[in-house]
C-alpha positions in Angstrom: 102.5 88.1 94.7 105.4 85.8 95.2 106.9 85.9 98.8 103.7 84.8 100.4 102.9 81.9 98.9 106.4 80.5 98.3 106.6 80.4 102.6 103.4 78.7 103.0 103.4 75.7 104.7 100.7 72.8 104.5 99.0 70.7 101.9 96.5 73.0 100.7 97.4 73.6 97.2 96.2 77.0 95.5 94.1 76.4 92.3 96.1 77.6 89.0 93.0 80.0 88.0 93.3 81.7 91.1 97.1 82.2 90.5 96.8 82.7 86.8 94.0 85.5 87.3 96.2 87.3 90.3 99.1 87.2 88.1 97.3 88.4 85.0 95.7 91.1 87.6 99.2 92.3 88.9 101.0 92.3 85.4 97.7 94.9 84.4 98.2 97.0 87.7 101.9 97.5 87.4 101.7 98.5 83.7 98.8 100.8 84.8 100.9 102.3 87.7 104.2 102.5 85.6 102.2 104.2 82.9 101.1 106.6 85.4 104.0 107.7 87.0 105.9 107.5 84.1 104.0 109.0 81.1 101.0 110.5 82.2 102.9 112.3 85.5 105.8 114.5 85.6 107.9 114.1 88.1 110.9 116.0 88.9 113.6 115.5 91.1 112.1 118.2 94.1 109.4 115.5 94.1 111.1 113.5 96.4 111.3 116.3 98.9 107.6 117.0 99.1 105.7 116.1 102.3 103.2 114.2 100.1 106.1 111.9 98.9 108.0 111.6 102.1 104.7 110.9 104.4 103.2 108.6 101.5 106.9 106.7 100.9 107.1 106.4 105.3 103.5 105.5 105.4 104.3 102.6 102.7 107.3 101.2 104.4 105.8 101.0 107.3 103.0 99.5 105.9 105.2 96.7 104.1 107.0 96.1 107.2 103.7 95.5 109.1 102.4 93.5 106.3 105.3 90.7 106.2 105.1 90.5 110.1 101.5 90.0 110.2 102.0 87.0 107.4 104.5 85.9 109.5 102.8 86.0 112.5 99.6 84.1 110.5 102.2 81.5 108.8 103.6 80.4 112.4 100.4 80.1 114.4 101.0 76.0 113.7 103.8 74.2 114.3 104.8 71.4 111.8 102.1 68.7 112.5 99.6 70.8 114.4 96.0 71.3 113.1 93.1 73.5 113.9 92.7 77.4 114.2 94.8 80.1 116.6 94.0 83.4 117.7 96.6 85.6 116.2 98.8 87.9 118.9 101.3 90.7 118.6 101.5 93.6 117.0 98.8 94.9 114.9 96.8 91.7 116.2 96.4 93.0 119.2 94.3 95.8 117.7 92.8 94.1 114.5 91.8 90.5 113.5 93.1 91.1 109.9 96.7 92.8 110.5 97.7 91.6 107.2 94.5 93.5 105.4 95.5 96.7 107.6 99.1 96.7 106.8 98.3 96.4 103.2 95.7 99.5 102.8 98.0 101.0 104.9 101.0 100.5 101.8 98.9 101.7 99.3 97.7 104.6 100.5 101.1 105.6 101.3 101.2 104.9 97.5 98.6 107.2 96.6 99.7 109.8 98.9 103.0 109.6 97.3 102.6 109.5 93.9 99.6 111.6 94.1 98.2 110.0 90.7 94.8 108.9 89.9 96.3 105.3 89.3 97.5 106.1 92.7 94.4 106.7 94.5 92.1 104.1 92.5 94.4 101.2 93.3 94.0 102.4 97.1 90.2 102.5 96.7 90.0 99.0 95.0 92.2 97.7 97.8 90.1 99.2 100.7 86.8 97.5 98.6 88.4 94.6 97.9 90.0 94.0 102.0 87.5 95.1 104.1 84.7 93.4 103.4 86.8 90.3 104.0 88.2 91.4 107.0 84.6 91.5 108.5 83.9 88.0 107.2 87.4 87.2 108.9 86.2 89.0 112.1 83.0 87.4 112.2 84.4 84.1 112.2 87.0 84.1 114.7 84.1 85.7 116.8 81.5 82.8 116.2 84.9 80.3 116.1 86.4 81.0 119.7 83.7 82.9 121.2 84.9 84.1 124.7 88.6 83.6 124.1 88.1 86.2 121.5 89.5 89.7 122.4 86.7 92.0 122.6 88.3 95.0 121.9 89.9 93.9 118.7 88.3 95.8 115.4 87.6 94.0 112.2 90.2 95.6 110.0 91.0 99.3 111.2 92.2 99.9 114.7 89.5 101.7 117.0 86.9 101.9 114.4 86.3 98.9 112.0 
């Protein structure tokens, strides 16, 4: 919530209403996730050695690293003073138009698997419902904007599928 906006360049200001809504959403979600993990689920030390936790944590970390990488790629598309749009390349962008969205979906899938909680799974579902339509819309925009220059094999959000 704080890292990406602070690293953005350019003259486009963030509307304060959007910022406040995002802040309150993240506070509420953090409370729900924390309550689910700390109160409603009884995790013990053995939980850290379960296949669910190990696979989920690995998937979360992979998604986290790829999300940071995708955000860096998007931020660095233009050099200072440049205008216009460019096609992102490298990493997961070789497979999908919205590598940052796919990576975030992987993060929250990993979290849901690791926690095996209703709150974790509900946040994963919300993330998919929120990001997939946005990714499809972004993908259509790229196809219209760049036409024959845009890689035809690239999918919107999910490699090889969607």
